[in-house]
C-alpha positions in Angstrom: 5.8 -71.4 -40.8 8.6 -72.6 -43.1 11.1 -75.4 -43.5 14.2 -74.9 -45.7 16.7 -77.4 -46.3 20.2 -76.0 -47.8 22.1 -78.8 -48.9 25.2 -77.1 -49.9 26.0 -75.5 -46.6 24.4 -78.7 -44.3 21.7 -76.8 -42.6 17.8 -77.2 -42.3 16.3 -73.7 -41.3 12.6 -73.5 -39.9 10.6 -70.0 -39.4 7.9 -69.4 -37.2 6.3 -66.0 -37.3 4.1 -64.8 -34.4 1.4 -62.4 -35.0 -2.2 -61.7 -34.7 -4.1 -62.3 -31.7 -1.1 -64.3 -30.3 1.5 -61.5 -30.9 -0.9 -58.9 -29.5 -1.3 -61.2 -26.5 2.6 -62.0 -25.8 3.1 -57.6 -26.3 0.4 -57.4 -23.2 1.8 -59.8 -21.1 5.3 -58.0 -21.6 3.7 -54.6 -20.8 2.0 -56.2 -17.5 5.5 -57.7 -16.2 7.6 -54.2 -17.3 4.8 -51.7 -15.4 5.5 -53.4 -12.3 9.2 -52.0 -12.5 7.7 -48.5 -13.3 7.9 -45.7 -11.5 5.2 -42.6 -11.7 5.1 -39.8 -9.4 2.5 -39.6 -7.1 2.4 -43.4 -7.5 4.7 -46.4 -5.3 6.5 -48.3 -7.7 4.7 -50.5 -9.9 1.3 -49.6 -8.4 0.8 -46.8 -11.5 -2.7 -47.0 -13.8 -1.7 -49.0 -16.9 -2.2 -46.1 -19.0 -0.1 -43.9 -17.0 2.7 -46.7 -17.0 2.8 -47.4 -20.5 4.0 -43.9 -21.1 7.1 -44.8 -19.3 7.6 -48.1 -21.1 9.8 -47.8 -24.5 8.2 -50.2 -27.5 11.6 -52.1 -28.2 11.8 -52.8 -24.2 7.8 -54.4 -25.0 8.9 -56.2 -28.1 12.2 -58.0 -26.5 10.3 -58.8 -23.3 7.6 -60.3 -25.3 9.7 -62.1 -27.9 11.6 -63.8 -24.9 8.7 -64.7 -22.8 7.7 -66.5 -26.3 10.2 -67.9 -27.7 10.4 -71.3 -25.2 6.7 -72.2 -26.1 6.9 -71.3 -29.9 10.4 -73.6 -30.0 8.3 -76.8 -28.0 5.0 -75.9 -29.8 6.0 -74.9 -33.7 9.7 -75.6 -34.1 10.4 -78.8 -32.9 7.4 -80.5 -34.4 8.8 -79.9 -37.6 11.5 -81.8 -37.3 11.2 -85.2 -39.2 12.5 -88.3 -38.3 15.1 -88.5 -41.0 16.6 -84.9 -40.5 19.6 -86.1 -38.7 20.8 -82.9 -36.5 23.7 -82.4 -35.2 25.2 -80.0 -32.8 22.9 -77.2 -30.7 20.2 -75.4 -32.9 21.0 -71.4 -33.6 18.1 -68.9 -33.2 18.2 -65.6 -35.3 14.9 -62.6 -35.2 14.6 -61.8 -38.7 12.4 -59.2 -37.9 10.7 -57.5 -35.1 7.6 -54.9 -35.3 4.8 -54.2 -33.1 2.6 -56.6 -36.2 4.7 -60.0 -36.1 8.0 -61.0 -34.9 9.8 -63.9 -36.9 11.8 -66.1 -35.6 14.3 -68.4 -37.1 16.0 -71.8 -35.6 18.4 -73.1 -37.8 20.2 -76.9 -37.1 23.5 -78.7 -38.4 22.6 -81.5 -40.6 24.8 -84.3 -41.0 26.5 -83.4 -44.3 26.0 -85.2 -47.4 29.6 -86.7 -47.9 31.0 -88.1 -51.4 33.9 -90.3 -49.8 37.1 -91.2 -51.5 38.1 -94.6 -52.4 39.0 -95.6 -48.3 40.0 -99.0 -49.3 42.7 -98.1 -51.4 44.6 -95.0 -49.8 48.3 -96.1 -49.9 48.5 -95.8 -46.7 50.6 -98.9 -44.8 51.1 -100.1 -41.0 54.6 -99.3 -39.7 56.0 -102.8 -37.9 54.8 -103.1 -34.5 57.7 -105.8 -33.4 59.5 -104.1 -30.2 63.2 -103.3 -30.9 65.7 -103.0 -27.6 64.9 -99.3 -28.1 61.4 -99.4 -27.1 62.1 -102.0 -24.1 64.8 -99.6 -22.9 62.0 -96.7 -23.2 60.1 -98.7 -20.8 62.6 -99.3 -18.5 63.7 -95.9 -18.3 59.7 -94.5 -17.4 59.5 -97.5 -15.0 62.5 -96.0 -13.4 62.5 -92.1 -14.1 60.4 -92.1 -10.5 63.8 -93.3 -8.6 66.1 -91.3 -10.6 68.8 -89.4 -8.8 70.2 -85.8 -10.3 73.8 -85.5 -9.6 75.7 -82.2 -10.6 78.1 -82.8 -13.7 80.9 -80.9 -15.1 80.2 -82.8 -18.5 78.9 -81.6 -21.8 75.2 -81.0 -21.6 73.3 -83.5 -23.4 69.7 -84.4 -23.9 68.0 -85.6 -20.6 70.4 -82.9 -18.4 68.2 -80.5 -16.5 70.4 -76.8 -16.5 70.1 -73.9 -14.4 71.1 -70.7 -16.7 70.5 -66.9 -16.7 69.2 -65.6 -20.5 68.7 -62.4 -22.3 67.2 -62.0 -25.7 67.9 -59.2 -28.0 65.9 -58.5 -31.6 68.1 -56.0 -33.8 70.6 -55.4 -31.0 67.4 -54.1 -28.5 66.0 -56.2 -25.8 62.6 -57.3 -25.8 59.4 -57.7 -23.1 59.7 -60.8 -21.8 62.8 -62.2 -23.3 65.2 -62.7 -20.1 65.3 -64.6 -16.5 68.1 -65.7 -13.8 68.3 -69.4 -12.7 65.8 -70.5 -15.2 65.3 -74.4 -14.8 65.2 -76.3 -18.2 65.3 -80.1 -19.1 67.1 -80.3 -22.7 64.7 -82.4 -24.7 61.3 -81.0 -23.1 60.9 -78.6 -26.3 59.9 -76.0 -23.9 61.6 -72.9 -25.8 61.1 -72.3 -29.3 62.9 -74.7 -31.9 66.7 -75.0 -32.1 67.0 -73.3 -28.7 67.5 -76.6 -26.6 69.5 -77.9 -29.4 72.3 -75.2 -29.6 72.8 -75.5 -25.9 73.4 -79.1 -25.8 77.2 -79.4 -26.0 77.9 -76.7 -23.8 79.5 -76.8 -20.2 78.7 -75.5 -16.5 79.9 -71.7 -16.4 80.2 -71.5 -20.4 78.6 -68.4 -22.2 77.4 -68.4 -25.4 75.6 -66.7 -28.2 72.4 -68.6 -29.4 71.0 -67.3 -33.0 67.4 -68.2 -33.6 64.2 -67.6 -35.4 60.8 -67.2 -33.6 58.0 -69.3 -35.4 55.5 -67.6 -38.1 52.9 -68.7 -36.2 54.2 -67.7 -32.5 51.5 -66.7 -30.2 53.3 -63.0 -29.4 52.1 -61.5 -32.8 55.0 -58.5 -32.4 58.1 -61.6 -32.0 56.6 -63.9 -34.5 58.9 -64.8 -37.3 61.6 -62.2 -36.3 65.4 -63.1 -35.9 66.3 -63.3 -31.9 69.8 -63.8 -30.4 69.7 -65.4 -27.0 72.7 -64.8 -24.9 73.1 -67.5 -22.6 75.4 -68.2 -19.4 75.1 -71.9 -17.9 75.3 -71.8 -14.1 75.1 -75.5 -13.2 74.2 -78.7 -15.0 72.4 -81.9 -13.2 72.2 -85.2 -15.0 70.1 -87.8 -14.1 71.6 -91.1 -12.7 69.3 -94.0 -12.9 68.8 -97.1 -10.4 70.3 -100.4 -11.5 67.9 -102.8 -12.6 67.7 -106.2 -10.5 65.9 -108.0 -8.5 66.1 -105.2 -5.2 64.7 -102.9 -7.8 61.6 -104.9 -8.9 60.7 -105.7 -5.9 61.0 -101.9 -4.8 58.9 -100.5 -7.4 56.3 -103.4 -6.6 54.0 -103.9 -9.7 51.5 -105.6 -9.4 52.2 -109.5 -9.8 55.8 -109.3 -10.7 58.0 -110.2 -8.2 60.9 -111.6 -10.0 63.8 -110.2 -12.8 61.9 -112.6 -15.0 58.4 -111.3 -14.6 59.4 -107.6 -14.9 61.2 -108.6 -18.3 57.7 -109.5 -19.4 56.1 -107.1 -18.4 58.6 -104.1 -20.3 58.0 -106.4 -23.4 54.2 -106.3 -23.0 54.3 -102.6 -22.2 56.6 -101.9 -25.0 54.3 -103.9 -27.4 51.3 -102.1 -26.3 52.6 -98.6 -26.7 54.0 -99.8 -30.1 50.7 -100.8 -31.1 49.4 -97.6 -30.3 51.7 -95.6 -32.1 51.5 -98.0 -35.0 47.3 -97.1 -35.1 47.7 -93.5 -34.1 50.8 -92.8 -37.3 48.2 -95.0 -39.8 44.9 -93.1 -38.4 46.7 -89.8 -38.7 48.0 -90.2 -42.1 45.0 -92.3 -43.4 42.4 -89.1 -42.4 44.9 -86.6 -43.9 44.3 -88.6 -47.2 40.4 -89.6 -46.8 39.8 -85.3 -46.1 42.0 -84.6 -49.1 40.1 -87.2 -51.6 36.8 -86.7 -49.8 34.1 -83.7 -50.2 31.9 -82.6 -47.2 30.7 -79.3 -46.0 30.9 -78.7 -42.6 27.9 -76.6 -41.2 29.9 -73.2 -40.5 27.5 -72.7 -36.7 29.0 -76.3 -36.0 32.8 -75.2 -36.8 31.9 -72.3 -34.4 30.5 -74.4 -31.7 33.2 -76.4 -32.1 35.7 -73.4 -31.8 34.2 -71.9 -28.8 34.9 -75.4 -27.0 38.6 -75.3 -27.9 38.2 -71.6 -26.6 36.8 -72.3 -23.5 39.1 -74.7 -22.8 42.2 -72.3 -23.8 40.7 -70.3 -21.1 40.6 -72.8 -18.3 44.4 -73.6 -19.1 45.3 -69.8 -18.9 43.5 -69.7 -15.4 45.5 -72.5 -13.9 48.4 -70.5 -15.0 46.7 -67.6 -13.4 46.6 -65.4 -16.1 43.3 -63.3 -17.1 42.0 -63.4 -20.9 42.6 -59.8 -21.0 46.1 -59.8 -19.8 46.9 -62.9 -22.5 45.3 -60.6 -25.2 47.4 -57.7 -24.0 50.3 -59.7 -24.0 50.4 -61.6 -27.0 48.9 -58.4 -28.5 45.9 -60.6 -30.5 42.2 -60.3 -30.4 39.5 -63.2 -29.5 38.5 -63.2 -33.1 42.0 -63.9 -34.3 42.1 -66.6 -31.8 38.5 -67.9 -32.5 39.6 -68.1 -36.2 42.8 -70.1 -35.4 40.4 -72.5 -33.6 37.7 -72.8 -36.1 40.9 -73.5 -38.3 41.6 -76.6 -36.0 38.3 -77.5 -35.8 37.4 -78.0 -39.2 39.3 -81.0 -40.1 38.5 -83.1 -37.0 35.0 -82.1 -37.9 35.9 -83.6 -41.3 37.2 -86.4 -40.1 33.7 -87.5 -37.5 31.8 -87.1 -41.0 34.3 -89.1 -42.5 34.0 -91.6 -40.5 30.5 -91.4 -39.7 30.0 -91.6 -43.7 32.1 -95.4 -43.7 29.8 -96.4 -40.9 26.9 -95.8 -43.2 28.4 -97.7 -46.4 29.8 -100.6 -44.0 26.7 -100.9 -42.6 28.0 -100.8 -38.9 25.8 -100.7 -35.8 25.9 -101.7 -32.2 23.3 -103.7 -30.8 21.7 -104.0 -27.5 23.8 -107.5 -27.0 26.9 -105.4 -28.2 26.4 -103.3 -25.2 25.5 -106.1 -22.7 28.5 -108.1 -23.6 30.9 -104.8 -23.2 29.6 -104.2 -19.7 29.8 -108.0 -19.1 33.4 -108.2 -20.0 33.9 -104.9 -17.6 32.3 -106.5 -14.6 34.3 -109.6 -15.3 37.2 -107.8 -15.1 37.1 -105.4 -12.5 34.9 -107.8 -10.2 31.6 -105.6 -11.0 28.1 -106.6 -11.0 26.7 -105.6 -14.4 24.1 -103.9 -13.2 26.9 -101.2 -11.7 28.9 -101.5 -14.7 25.4 -100.4 -16.6 25.4 -97.1 -14.2 28.6 -96.2 -15.2 28.9 -97.0 -18.8 26.4 -95.7 -21.4 25.1 -97.6 -24.3 26.1 -94.1 -26.7 29.4 -93.8 -25.2 29.7 -98.1 -25.9 28.2 -97.0 -29.7 30.7 -94.6 -30.2 33.7 -96.6 -29.3 32.9 -100.1 -31.0 32.1 -98.3 -34.7 35.3 -96.3 -34.3 37.1 -99.9 -33.3 35.1 -100.9 -36.5 36.0 -97.9 -38.7 39.7 -98.2 -37.9 40.1 -101.8 -38.1 38.1 -101.6 -41.9 40.8 -98.9 -43.0 43.8 -101.3 -41.8 42.7 -103.8 -43.2 41.8 -102.8 -46.6 44.5 -100.6 -47.1 47.3 -103.6 -45.7 46.3 -106.7 -45.0 49.4 -108.4 -44.5 50.4 -105.7 -41.2 47.0 -105.7 -39.9 47.6 -109.4 -39.2 50.6 -108.7 -37.3 49.0 -105.7 -35.7 45.9 -108.1 -34.0 48.4 -110.7 -33.2 50.3 -108.2 -30.9 47.1 -106.6 -29.8 45.9 -110.4 -28.7 49.2 -110.6 -27.4 48.6 -107.9 -25.1 45.2 -108.6 -24.3 45.6 -112.2 -23.2 48.7 -111.3 -20.9 46.6 -108.2 -19.1 43.6 -110.9 -19.0 46.1 -113.5 -17.1 47.2 -110.2 -14.7 43.7 -109.2 -14.1 42.8 -112.7 -13.0 45.2 -113.5 -10.7 44.6 -109.9 -8.9 41.2 -110.9 -8.2 42.4 -114.4 -7.2 44.5 -112.5 -5.2 41.9 -110.0 -3.8 39.9 -113.1 -3.6 42.1 -115.1 -1.7 42.9 -112.2 1.0 39.1 -111.7 1.7 38.7 -115.3 2.5 41.8 -115.3 4.5 40.4 -112.7 6.3 36.8 -113.9 6.4 38.7 -117.3 8.0 40.9 -115.1 10.6 37.6 -113.3 11.8 36.1 -117.0 12.5 38.5 -117.9 14.6 38.7 -114.4 16.4 35.3 -115.1 17.2 35.5 -118.4 18.4 38.2 -118.3 20.3 36.4 -114.7 21.9 33.5 -117.2 22.7 35.4 -119.6 24.2 36.9 -117.3 26.4 33.3 -116.4 27.5 32.4 -119.9 28.0 35.7 -120.3 30.4 35.1 -117.5 31.8 31.3 -118.0 32.6 32.7 -121.8 33.9 35.2 -120.1 36.4 32.8 -118.0 37.8 30.0 -120.5 38.6 33.4 -122.7 40.0 34.0 -119.7 42.3 30.4 -119.2 43.5 30.5 -123.2 44.4 33.5 -123.1 46.2 
């Protein structure tokens, strides 16, 4: 047995050597299994004498089978016992066979460890929070979103503007020659959706129905199709027709139509819009701050991420990528052929994406350690009770859905984010917290009103059922009395 920590790579490597009687017995068991599938002339399959069967078994197959039959036992009985209480293991271990001979098999298991982090001064990053004050454009954006389900698209003869849907034909040319996949007819595009390469939609703004125009553009350097990346291109486009969105007027009738919970009047609708805009603005402000703060933290901190952890994370990205292709009915092979990429190149790209994400996790973890943030069982109980009250559910039911580990991660992240914001911009943090409280108070009132309405309807239904039961009993009594009277006559 050997145990080695590599601080530079943030790895723990534990090795175990199978040798002597233990390895000999493993090989004998492997031979016994392999003999079952050996056919020797004159004998039924698996029934030949061991001496004859062994002549038909390859040594490499014996060693491979012996190793595979031994790995689980080695891991459970030897490797795991070498892991110490203070080892902060993360991710999945990787297993390697350092040596494999009839004399011995050396198994090495590598664990990624929480790396040492030299934190930058996270209390003085020079990053500030933007204002959470809601502007008119924020309110209009929310109203537009709420009204989007009731939009009517109208034919337009006017110049194309953002938000219009344009039906057009296009054909692309590189060095005066058409290229594969660079043309289509009757293509629908929402201007502003950024579905095409940069500049395409912007240059279509101002065109009109029936107009033909050449768009002079350039493919991005990181374009997925390597043979097109970074090249100048001319798209010849012809606009077939334009449809522009017509939004409904927001009045009392519209408010009734969209049927928002506890929103029945125009005044209540305006309040709902204000809160929704404040919530979205707060989320945007926080996300922008964290993005900038994380970028500075990564630049000013030192952290070595274990390579096998980066590879593991990149593999998850790649699997999600394949799932997205499958939804579009594109196979991995088809994509690689079309894009002129290899799996290795895509994985390398995903590893580059994974690195800053992992560094952020470790840096945040180091901040949590330094600030001594922790989540107790009481915190978990309080969170479950809060959700139970919000959704009118028993706390035991909430616990079945919400695991302690999830609550722990969320609450610690919240504490880290709050610390970064407060220490770097105390003044605007107070305003941010006030905005969050305004939203939370409104949502609590709404939830309370919804629960009261549900309980009221439930009670009304119960009373109605009781009345109907009483009426049915009275009817039955009347029928019995009538029957007895008829018999008496």
